[in-house]
C-alpha positions in Angstrom: 6.2 -14.7 31.2 5.3 -17.0 28.5 1.0 -15.4 29.4 3.0 -12.0 29.4 4.3 -12.0 25.9 1.0 -14.2 24.5 -1.2 -11.4 26.0 0.8 -8.9 24.5 1.0 -10.8 21.0 -2.7 -11.1 20.8 -3.3 -7.4 21.8 -0.7 -6.5 19.3 -2.9 -8.5 16.4 -6.0 -6.7 17.1 -4.6 -3.1 17.3 -4.4 -1.3 13.6 -1.4 -1.9 11.7 -1.2 2.3 11.3 -1.1 2.3 15.0 1.8 0.2 16.0 4.5 2.6 15.2 7.0 2.0 18.0 8.0 4.4 20.9 11.5 4.5 21.9 9.9 3.8 25.3 8.3 0.5 24.3 11.1 -0.7 22.2 13.3 0.2 25.3 10.7 -2.3 27.2 10.7 -4.7 24.4 14.8 -5.2 25.0 13.9 -5.6 28.4 11.8 -8.2 28.0 14.4 -9.8 25.6 17.0 -9.7 28.7 14.9 -11.4 31.1 13.6 -13.9 28.4 17.7 -14.5 28.3 17.9 -14.6 32.1 15.1 -17.3 32.1 16.7 -19.1 29.5 20.0 -19.2 31.9 18.6 -20.5 34.4 16.8 -23.0 32.6 20.7 -24.1 31.6 21.7 -24.2 34.8 18.5 -26.1 36.1 19.3 -28.9 33.3 15.4 -29.5 32.6 15.6 -30.3 28.9 11.6 -29.2 28.3 12.4 -26.1 30.1 15.0 -24.8 28.4 13.2 -25.6 24.9 10.7 -23.6 26.4 12.7 -20.9 27.2 14.4 -21.1 24.0 10.8 -20.5 22.1 10.2 -17.3 24.7 13.5 -15.9 23.5 13.1 -16.4 20.0 9.7 -14.9 20.0 10.5 -11.7 22.0 13.3 -11.3 19.5 10.9 -11.9 16.4 8.3 -9.1 18.4 11.5 -6.4 18.8 12.2 -7.3 15.2 9.0 -6.7 13.8 8.8 -3.5 16.1 11.6 -1.9 14.5 10.8 -2.5 11.3 7.3 -1.2 11.8 8.9 1.9 13.1 11.7 2.5 10.4 8.7 1.9 7.7 6.8 4.9 9.6 9.4 6.9 9.7 10.2 6.3 5.6 6.7 7.2 5.4 6.6 10.4 7.3 9.9 11.6 5.4 8.1 11.4 1.9 5.3 12.6 3.3 6.5 15.7 4.7 8.7 16.3 1.5 5.3 15.9 -0.8 3.8 18.6 1.0 7.0 20.8 0.5 7.4 20.0 -3.2 4.0 19.2 -4.4 4.5 19.6 -8.0 6.8 16.8 -8.3 3.8 14.3 -6.8 1.4 15.6 -9.4 -0.6 13.0 -10.6 -1.0 14.0 -14.2 -3.1 12.7 -16.7 -1.8 9.2 -16.4 -3.6 6.1 -17.0 -2.7 2.3 -17.9 -4.0 0.3 -20.3 -5.7 -1.9 -17.2 -8.2 -1.2 -14.5 -7.2 0.2 -11.1 -6.5 -2.6 -9.0 -6.3 -2.0 -5.0 -3.2 -4.5 -4.8 -2.4 -5.9 -1.0 0.8 -6.8 0.4 1.7 -10.5 -0.1 -0.3 -11.0 -3.4 1.1 -12.1 -6.7 0.9 -10.0 -9.8 1.1 -10.5 -13.3 4.8 -8.9 -15.3 1.9 -6.5 -16.9 1.7 -4.6 -14.1 5.3 -4.3 -13.0 6.8 -3.8 -16.8 9.4 -1.7 -17.7 6.8 0.9 -19.0 5.8 1.5 -15.1 9.0 1.3 -13.1 10.5 4.6 -11.0 14.0 4.7 -12.1 14.9 7.4 -9.6 13.2 6.3 -6.1 15.6 8.4 -4.2 14.0 11.6 -5.8 10.3 10.8 -4.6 12.3 9.8 -0.8 11.4 6.2 -1.1 13.0 3.8 0.5 15.8 1.9 -1.9 14.7 -1.0 -3.3 16.4 -4.6 -2.6 17.8 -6.5 -5.0 15.4 -8.0 -7.4 12.8 -5.3 -6.4 11.7 -2.1 -7.7 9.0 0.3 -7.1 6.5 0.9 -9.9 3.4 3.3 -10.7 -0.1 1.7 -10.5 -2.2 5.0 -11.2 -2.2 7.2 -8.1 -0.2 4.0 -6.0 3.4 3.1 -5.9 3.9 -0.5 -5.4 7.2 -2.5 -4.9 7.3 -5.5 -6.4 9.7 -8.6 -6.2 10.8 -9.4 -9.6 11.7 -12.6 -9.2 8.4 -13.9 -8.3 5.9 -11.4 -8.8 4.9 -10.6 -5.4 3.7 -7.2 -4.0 6.1 -6.3 -1.2 4.8 -3.1 -0.3 2.2 -0.5 -1.4 1.9 3.4 -0.7 -1.6 4.4 -1.7 -2.3 8.1 -2.9 1.6 8.4 -3.2 0.4 10.8 -6.2 -2.0 13.8 -5.8 
């Protein structure tokens, strides 16, 4: 079972991120893997072998983490598809206009720290629900950067999510 999970993790890391949106069948198989890992852990408890218990706990933790990541990827993909359909219907709302910032365009990636000048109050999207963006959590805000939309953690200045080409 451990070899199967390691092989699946290696295969998942090779695939592009856009191809990782999970279908219901794949999520069902992930849940089945979690149940199998739970059964293996129960067997290890019955055997009383501490090394085997530790290994099975790790396998179960990895299977649960993989399932959570797959669900999050799927939810993110649905949210992006939702605003894309909405943008196609109501294109005037997403018109780029003549919007320019006093700094050059930078293609930001998730996980990097950016200066507060990029996410200042001048660039904040105050009504993300109007654009069908997912709600920002506490301490996060959606900001516009040229035609892109960036979700920034304002406590640390870290980019949480980037939607490129949001405005036309």
